[in-house]
ZADO-216654 format. One line per field, with one value per atom (N, C-alpha, C): residue in three letters; x negated, y negated, z negated; residue number from 1. Coordinates in nm, 3 decimals. Example, Ala and Ser with C-alpha at 12.3 -4.5 7.8 and 13.67 -1.06 7.14 Angstrom:
r <- c(Ala_Ala_Ala_Ser_Ser_Ser)
X <- c(-1.319_-1.230_-1.320_-1.285_-1.367_-1.290)
Y <- c(0.569_0.450_0.330_0.225_0.106_-0.003)
Z <- c(-0.780_-0.780_-0.780_-0.708_-0.714_-0.787)
k <- c(1_1_1_2_2_2)
END
This chain:
r <- c(Met_Met_Met_Lys_Lys_Lys_Leu_Leu_Leu_Asn_Asn_Asn_Thr_Thr_Thr_Leu_Leu_Leu_Ile_Ile_Ile_Ala_Ala_Ala_Ala_Ala_Ala_Ala_Ala_Ala_Thr_Thr_Thr_Leu_Leu_Leu_Ala_Ala_Ala_Ile_Ile_Ile_Ala_Ala_Ala_Pro_Pro_Pro_Ile_Ile_Ile_Ser_Ser_Ser_Ala_Ala_Ala_Leu_Leu_Leu_Ala_Ala_Ala_Glu_Glu_Glu_Thr_Thr_Thr_Phe_Phe_Phe_Glu_Glu_Glu_Ile_Ile_Ile_Lys_Lys_Lys_Met_Met_Met_Leu_Leu_Leu_Asn_Asn_Asn_Arg_Arg_Arg_Gly_Gly_Gly_Glu_Glu_Glu_Ala_Ala_Ala_Gly_Gly_Gly_Ser_Ser_Ser_Met_Met_Met_Val_Val_Val_Phe_Phe_Phe_Glu_Glu_Glu_Pro_Pro_Pro_Arg_Arg_Arg_Phe_Phe_Phe_Val_Val_Val_Ser_Ser_Ser_Ala_Ala_Ala_Glu_Glu_Glu_Val_Val_Val_Gly_Gly_Gly_Asp_Asp_Asp_Thr_Thr_Thr_Ile_Ile_Ile_Val_Val_Val_Phe_Phe_Phe_Arg_Arg_Arg_Ala_Ala_Ala_Thr_Thr_Thr_Asp_Asp_Asp_Arg_Arg_Arg_Gly_Gly_Gly_His_His_His_Asn_Asn_Asn_Ala_Ala_Ala_Glu_Glu_Glu_Ser_Ser_Ser_Ile_Ile_Ile_Arg_Arg_Arg_Gly_Gly_Gly_Met_Met_Met_Met_Met_Met_Pro_Pro_Pro_Glu_Glu_Glu_Gly_Gly_Gly_Gln_Gln_Gln_Glu_Glu_Glu_Pro_Pro_Pro_Phe_Phe_Phe_Ala_Ala_Ala_Gly_Gly_Gly_Arg_Arg_Arg_Ile_Ile_Ile_Asn_Asn_Asn_Glu_Glu_Glu_Glu_Glu_Glu_Ile_Ile_Ile_Glu_Glu_Glu_Ile_Ile_Ile_Glu_Glu_Glu_Leu_Leu_Leu_Thr_Thr_Thr_Ala_Ala_Ala_Glu_Glu_Glu_Gly_Gly_Gly_Met_Met_Met_Ile_Ile_Ile_Gly_Gly_Gly_Val_Val_Val_Lys_Lys_Lys_Cys_Cys_Cys_Lys_Lys_Lys_Pro_Pro_Pro_His_His_His_Phe_Phe_Phe_Ala_Ala_Ala_Met_Met_Met_Gly_Gly_Gly_Met_Met_Met_Val_Val_Val_Met_Met_Met_Val_Val_Val_Ile_Ile_Ile_Gln_Gln_Gln_Val_Val_Val_Gly_Gly_Gly_Ala_Ala_Ala_Ala_Ala_Ala_Glu_Glu_Glu_Ala_Ala_Ala_Pro_Pro_Pro_Glu_Glu_Glu_Gly_Gly_Gly_Phe_Phe_Phe_Leu_Leu_Leu_Glu_Glu_Glu_Val_Val_Val_Arg_Arg_Arg_Met_Met_Met_Pro_Pro_Pro_Gly_Gly_Gly_Arg_Arg_Arg_Thr_Thr_Thr_Lys_Lys_Lys_Gly_Gly_Gly_Ala_Ala_Ala_Phe_Phe_Phe_Glu_Glu_Glu_Asp_Asp_Asp_Ile_Ile_Ile_Leu_Leu_Leu_Ala_Ala_Ala_Glu_Glu_Glu_Ala_Ala_Ala_Gly_Gly_Gly_Ser_Ser_Ser_Asn_Asn_Asn)
X <- c(-0.077_0.000_-0.090_-0.192_-0.277_-0.333_-0.361_-0.410_-0.297_-0.179_-0.078_-0.054_-0.073_-0.062_-0.176_-0.303_-0.418_-0.410_-0.354_-0.326_-0.213_-0.113_-0.007_-0.067_-0.151_-0.206_-0.290_-0.376_-0.462_-0.398_-0.280_-0.205_-0.140_-0.084_-0.026_-0.121_-0.252_-0.358_-0.397_-0.401_-0.428_-0.325_-0.197_-0.091_-0.066_-0.088_-0.069_-0.157_-0.288_-0.376_-0.342_-0.295_-0.256_-0.115_-0.022_0.108_0.090_-0.011_-0.040_-0.059_-0.135_-0.175_-0.044_-0.040_0.084_0.023_0.115_0.077_0.174_0.112_0.194_0.188_0.292_0.302_0.313_0.214_0.216_0.253_0.356_0.393_0.305_0.268_0.210_0.316_0.373_0.483_0.478_0.536_0.544_0.624_0.738_0.825_0.882_0.863_0.911_0.977_0.996_1.056_0.979_0.846_0.772_0.751_0.801_0.771_0.721_0.639_0.585_0.428_0.390_0.276_0.237_0.292_0.277_0.256_0.194_0.190_0.316_0.387_0.475_0.484_0.467_0.463_0.330_0.334_0.195_0.130_0.185_0.101_0.142_0.038_0.057_-0.025_0.042_-0.035_-0.055_-0.179_-0.189_-0.305_-0.335_-0.450_-0.554_-0.663_-0.784_-0.726_-0.740_-0.720_-0.584_-0.521_-0.387_-0.430_-0.346_-0.377_-0.278_-0.340_-0.275_-0.277_-0.149_-0.132_-0.092_-0.156_-0.125_-0.051_0.072_0.149_0.158_0.116_0.120_0.271_0.350_0.485_0.527_0.466_0.457_0.313_0.329_0.182_0.106_-0.026_-0.119_-0.166_-0.157_-0.214_-0.322_-0.399_-0.491_-0.505_-0.557_-0.579_-0.730_-0.795_-0.930_-0.961_-1.068_-1.102_-1.180_-1.171_-1.240_-1.361_-1.492_-1.621_-1.608_-1.651_-1.646_-1.522_-1.428_-1.286_-1.264_-1.367_-1.350_-1.436_-1.382_-1.463_-1.573_-1.688_-1.780_-1.753_-1.788_-1.747_-1.637_-1.574_-1.473_-1.524_-1.523_-1.583_-1.498_-1.564_-1.499_-1.430_-1.315_-1.249_-1.203_-1.186_-1.139_-1.071_-0.940_-0.868_-0.862_-0.827_-0.827_-0.696_-0.681_-0.565_-0.456_-0.338_-0.225_-0.238_-0.326_-0.341_-0.328_-0.277_-0.256_-0.388_-0.415_-0.516_-0.494_-0.558_-0.524_-0.661_-0.650_-0.763_-0.722_-0.834_-0.820_-0.887_-0.817_-0.870_-0.964_-1.086_-1.202_-1.255_-1.210_-1.274_-1.157_-1.159_-1.061_-1.120_-1.003_-1.048_-0.941_-0.965_-0.874_-0.940_-0.849_-0.890_-0.821_-0.897_-0.831_-0.821_-0.710_-0.694_-0.647_-0.696_-0.655_-0.623_-0.544_-0.529_-0.620_-0.707_-0.822_-0.772_-0.684_-0.638_-0.533_-0.483_-0.385_-0.438_-0.567_-0.616_-0.589_-0.620_-0.596_-0.458_-0.370_-0.232_-0.181_-0.267_-0.230_-0.182_-0.218_-0.165_-0.261_-0.244_-0.322_-0.242_-0.307_-0.229_-0.341_-0.289_-0.371_-0.331_-0.450_-0.416_-0.483_-0.401_-0.448_-0.481_-0.596_-0.610_-0.646_-0.558_-0.578_-0.520_-0.563_-0.516_-0.591_-0.667_-0.773_-0.679_-0.755_-0.689_-0.779_-0.742_-0.824_-0.951_-1.068_-1.191_-1.244_-1.320_-1.354_-1.425_-1.387_-1.435_-1.360_-1.264_-1.201_-1.141_-1.093_-1.048_-1.152_-1.287_-1.388_-1.465_-1.403_-1.460_-1.420_-1.505_-1.470_-1.352_-1.248_-1.116_-1.041_-0.971_-0.875_-0.789_-0.754_-0.674_-0.543_-0.482_-0.348_-0.360_-0.467_-0.486_-0.510_-0.587_-0.608_-0.486_-0.385_-0.257_-0.186_-0.186_-0.113_-0.162_-0.292_-0.342_-0.295_-0.305_-0.253_-0.110_-0.026_0.123_0.124_0.050_0.068_0.029_-0.082_-0.135_-0.025_0.029_0.122_0.248_0.297_0.427_0.408_0.275_0.231_0.201_0.188_0.149_0.015_-0.086_-0.223_-0.302_-0.249_-0.323_-0.385)
Y <- c(0.123_-0.018_-0.135_-0.119_-0.234_-0.266_-0.178_-0.208_-0.264_-0.237_-0.307_-0.450_-0.476_-0.610_-0.692_-0.635_-0.720_-0.739_-0.652_-0.673_-0.790_-0.778_-0.891_-1.016_-1.026_-1.157_-1.207_-1.128_-1.169_-1.215_-1.148_-1.182_-1.328_-1.344_-1.481_-1.592_-1.562_-1.654_-1.703_-1.616_-1.636_-1.701_-1.653_-1.716_-1.849_-1.935_-2.086_-2.136_-2.074_-2.145_-2.116_-1.986_-1.961_-2.012_-2.032_-2.083_-2.240_-2.321_-2.454_-2.469_-2.368_-2.389_-2.378_-2.438_-2.440_-2.379_-2.328_-2.286_-2.373_-2.428_-2.518_-2.438_-2.436_-2.358_-2.474_-2.460_-2.558_-2.471_-2.520_-2.442_-2.519_-2.422_-2.475_-2.466_-2.562_-2.565_-2.627_-2.588_-2.642_-2.780_-2.753_-2.882_-2.886_-3.011_-3.022_-3.164_-3.199_-3.335_-3.456_-3.445_-3.550_-3.545_-3.448_-3.446_-3.307_-3.311_-3.175_-3.145_-3.027_-3.008_-3.056_-3.004_-3.071_-2.961_-3.012_-2.938_-2.988_-2.909_-2.948_-2.882_-2.964_-3.120_-3.168_-3.299_-3.353_-3.408_-3.410_-3.463_-3.395_-3.346_-3.271_-3.338_-3.370_-3.400_-3.302_-3.265_-3.129_-3.161_-3.062_-3.077_-2.965_-3.007_-2.910_-2.774_-2.660_-2.520_-2.478_-2.572_-2.537_-2.468_-2.391_-2.329_-2.383_-2.393_-2.430_-2.305_-2.265_-2.163_-2.201_-2.201_-2.245_-2.119_-2.147_-2.030_-2.047_-1.950_-1.961_-1.928_-2.025_-2.014_-1.994_-2.080_-2.086_-2.032_-1.960_-1.913_-2.035_-2.012_-2.101_-2.201_-2.190_-2.282_-2.226_-2.319_-2.266_-2.403_-2.388_-2.501_-2.503_-2.605_-2.613_-2.766_-2.778_-2.893_-2.973_-3.110_-3.197_-3.249_-3.225_-3.275_-3.420_-3.452_-3.606_-3.660_-3.558_-3.604_-3.494_-3.475_-3.372_-3.447_-3.407_-3.451_-3.361_-3.409_-3.333_-3.228_-3.104_-2.999_-2.912_-2.945_-2.859_-2.800_-2.661_-2.579_-2.611_-2.628_-2.634_-2.517_-2.519_-2.388_-2.406_-2.285_-2.280_-2.160_-2.143_-2.025_-1.997_-1.889_-1.830_-1.874_-1.874_-1.903_-1.790_-1.834_-1.734_-1.663_-1.699_-1.652_-1.737_-1.668_-1.733_-1.762_-1.881_-1.908_-1.971_-1.916_-1.973_-2.027_-2.144_-2.209_-2.255_-2.256_-2.319_-2.452_-2.543_-2.676_-2.679_-2.724_-2.722_-2.856_-2.959_-3.088_-3.197_-3.296_-3.411_-3.506_-3.533_-3.630_-3.599_-3.656_-3.644_-3.534_-3.460_-3.361_-3.392_-3.404_-3.409_-3.275_-3.230_-3.110_-3.125_-3.040_-3.038_-2.896_-2.889_-2.767_-2.796_-2.713_-2.743_-2.749_-2.657_-2.665_-2.789_-2.850_-2.962_-3.085_-3.096_-3.208_-3.347_-3.337_-3.467_-3.495_-3.414_-3.444_-3.488_-3.493_-3.557_-3.466_-3.328_-3.238_-3.227_-3.306_-3.311_-3.336_-3.335_-3.344_-3.402_-3.445_-3.483_-3.413_-3.368_-3.308_-3.406_-3.462_-3.545_-3.456_-3.441_-3.359_-3.448_-3.444_-3.544_-3.669_-3.782_-3.918_-3.999_-3.931_-3.982_-4.059_-4.169_-4.259_-4.219_-4.258_-4.249_-4.326_-4.257_-4.335_-4.420_-4.508_-4.604_-4.521_-4.547_-4.479_-4.346_-4.315_-4.172_-4.166_-4.266_-4.271_-4.308_-4.322_-4.357_-4.235_-4.108_-3.999_-3.998_-3.952_-3.964_-3.873_-3.930_-3.861_-3.932_-3.866_-3.930_-4.037_-4.146_-4.256_-4.199_-4.109_-4.050_-3.989_-3.925_-3.860_-3.962_-4.067_-4.169_-4.240_-4.251_-4.305_-4.213_-4.095_-3.992_-3.988_-4.010_-4.020_-4.139_-4.252_-4.376_-4.357_-4.296_-4.290_-4.200_-4.076_-4.007_-4.086_-4.159_-4.227_-4.333_-4.389_-4.512_-4.440_-4.333_-4.262_-4.226_-4.191_-4.132_-4.241_-4.366_-4.493_-4.482_-4.412_-4.401_-4.491_-4.579_-4.655_-4.794)
Z <- c(-0.010_0.004_-0.002_-0.065_-0.079_0.069_0.141_0.295_0.362_0.359_0.418_0.379_0.256_0.204_0.249_0.249_0.300_0.447_0.538_0.665_0.702_0.612_0.623_0.586_0.490_0.435_0.557_0.623_0.713_0.848_0.863_0.977_0.952_0.845_0.813_0.804_0.772_0.764_0.910_0.993_1.143_1.215_1.183_1.265_1.278_1.176_1.197_1.310_1.302_1.409_1.537_1.582_1.715_1.746_1.641_1.674_1.702_1.675_1.718_1.861_1.922_2.059_2.157_2.264_2.353_2.477_2.568_2.699_2.801_2.889_2.980_3.128_3.188_3.311_3.422_3.530_3.628_3.762_3.831_3.964_4.077_4.170_4.295_4.397_4.459_4.542_4.670_4.780_4.915_4.915_4.822_4.803_4.667_4.603_4.463_4.447_4.335_4.309_4.370_4.368_4.408_4.565_4.628_4.774_4.809_4.922_4.961_4.925_4.919_4.875_4.735_4.624_4.501_4.384_4.277_4.142_4.069_4.001_3.917_3.779_3.680_3.678_3.730_3.768_3.815_3.710_3.594_3.468_3.343_3.270_3.152_3.034_2.925_2.804_2.717_2.684_2.610_2.500_2.425_2.312_2.345_2.288_2.285_2.214_2.289_2.244_2.317_2.384_2.465_2.599_2.653_2.785_2.884_3.010_3.124_3.224_3.261_3.363_3.493_3.595_3.721_3.797_3.830_3.904_4.049_4.127_4.272_4.302_4.284_4.319_4.462_4.536_4.697_4.743_4.843_4.898_4.964_4.965_5.032_4.946_4.816_4.721_4.623_4.566_4.447_4.360_4.254_4.164_4.123_4.125_4.082_4.035_3.951_3.884_4.003_3.981_4.058_4.016_4.065_4.012_4.001_3.878_3.858_3.776_3.770_3.715_3.590_3.516_3.390_3.272_3.164_3.052_3.020_2.958_2.926_2.827_2.844_2.757_2.801_2.917_2.973_3.091_3.104_3.203_3.332_3.443_3.581_3.618_3.696_3.731_3.874_3.937_4.074_4.093_4.118_4.147_4.282_4.318_4.452_4.507_4.649_4.713_4.671_4.644_4.625_4.480_4.402_4.260_4.139_4.054_3.928_3.858_3.799_3.710_3.585_3.485_3.346_3.288_3.223_3.174_3.030_2.950_2.810_2.810_2.737_2.725_2.611_2.632_2.539_2.500_2.558_2.547_2.561_2.490_2.504_2.620_2.705_2.823_2.919_3.053_3.155_3.255_3.316_3.417_3.546_3.657_3.773_3.847_3.898_3.952_4.107_4.188_4.324_4.370_4.481_4.562_4.686_4.693_4.784_4.932_4.987_5.124_5.136_5.046_5.054_4.972_4.944_4.894_4.961_5.097_5.173_5.187_5.147_5.161_5.022_4.927_4.794_4.701_4.718_4.616_4.493_4.407_4.294_4.159_4.051_3.924_3.821_3.705_3.591_3.466_3.391_3.261_3.170_3.082_2.971_2.837_2.796_2.678_2.560_2.451_2.349_2.377_2.303_2.324_2.427_2.511_2.597_2.714_2.754_2.861_3.004_3.096_3.230_3.210_3.212_3.186_3.298_3.278_3.377_3.489_3.615_3.713_3.762_3.681_3.690_3.849_3.911_4.052_4.149_4.109_4.203_4.267_4.248_4.299_4.439_4.537_4.679_4.713_4.773_4.812_4.916_4.988_5.090_5.026_5.112_5.058_5.010_5.079_5.020_4.886_4.867_4.745_4.635_4.656_4.564_4.526_4.625_4.603_4.515_4.536_4.454_4.301_4.293_4.151_4.084_4.154_4.100_4.063_4.152_4.112_3.981_3.987_3.862_3.736_3.729_3.603_3.593_3.674_3.646_3.583_3.639_3.582_3.444_3.406_3.289_3.192_3.235_3.151_3.102_3.184_3.146_3.239_3.312_3.411_3.345)
k <- c(1_1_1_2_2_2_3_3_3_4_4_4_5_5_5_6_6_6_7_7_7_8_8_8_9_9_9_10_10_10_11_11_11_12_12_12_13_13_13_14_14_14_15_15_15_16_16_16_17_17_17_18_18_18_19_19_19_20_20_20_21_21_21_22_22_22_23_23_23_24_24_24_25_25_25_26_26_26_27_27_27_28_28_28_29_29_29_30_30_30_31_31_31_32_32_32_33_33_33_34_34_34_35_35_35_36_36_36_37_37_37_38_38_38_39_39_39_40_40_40_41_41_41_42_42_42_43_43_43_44_44_44_45_45_45_46_46_46_47_47_47_48_48_48_49_49_49_50_50_50_51_51_51_52_52_52_53_53_53_54_54_54_55_55_55_56_56_56_57_57_57_58_58_58_59_59_59_60_60_60_61_61_61_62_62_62_63_63_63_64_64_64_65_65_65_66_66_66_67_67_67_68_68_68_69_69_69_70_70_70_71_71_71_72_72_72_73_73_73_74_74_74_75_75_75_76_76_76_77_77_77_78_78_78_79_79_79_80_80_80_81_81_81_82_82_82_83_83_83_84_84_84_85_85_85_86_86_86_87_87_87_88_88_88_89_89_89_90_90_90_91_91_91_92_92_92_93_93_93_94_94_94_95_95_95_96_96_96_97_97_97_98_98_98_99_99_99_100_100_100_101_101_101_102_102_102_103_103_103_104_104_104_105_105_105_106_106_106_107_107_107_108_108_108_109_109_109_110_110_110_111_111_111_112_112_112_113_113_113_114_114_114_115_115_115_116_116_116_117_117_117_118_118_118_119_119_119_120_120_120_121_121_121_122_122_122_123_123_123_124_124_124_125_125_125_126_126_126_127_127_127_128_128_128_129_129_129_130_130_130_131_131_131_132_132_132_133_133_133_134_134_134_135_135_135_136_136_136_137_137_137_138_138_138_139_139_139_140_140_140_141_141_141_142_142_142_143_143_143_144_144_144_145_145_145)
END
């Protein structure tokens, strides 16, 4: 009986830590509320320790981080076309995400980790004009501009 009590106590001690982390699901879509070739939602406000799951809802998409648009301490990621990818958020800051095949069409999103605002130069990464406009729209909608 003591072993069962010990296991129960250990489980209860660990439970609050894992219960605090959230999982956010992002759909990769051909058409969504914001138009064609979009992530939905296009903006997520999360915390360090949370998980982001990119679902290949429609075919032909991937999710990958954009070099120069990530906080120090967050590992870059790149999913394969038509495959789900799951990432854990490990650093506070802003993360720019793109669908590589549809980057020029503005298929991008932003993950805000913690209370961070878009850092100086966040939109200075080389990108097509339509893509920059999509990022500006996302940040304006989120109130992070």
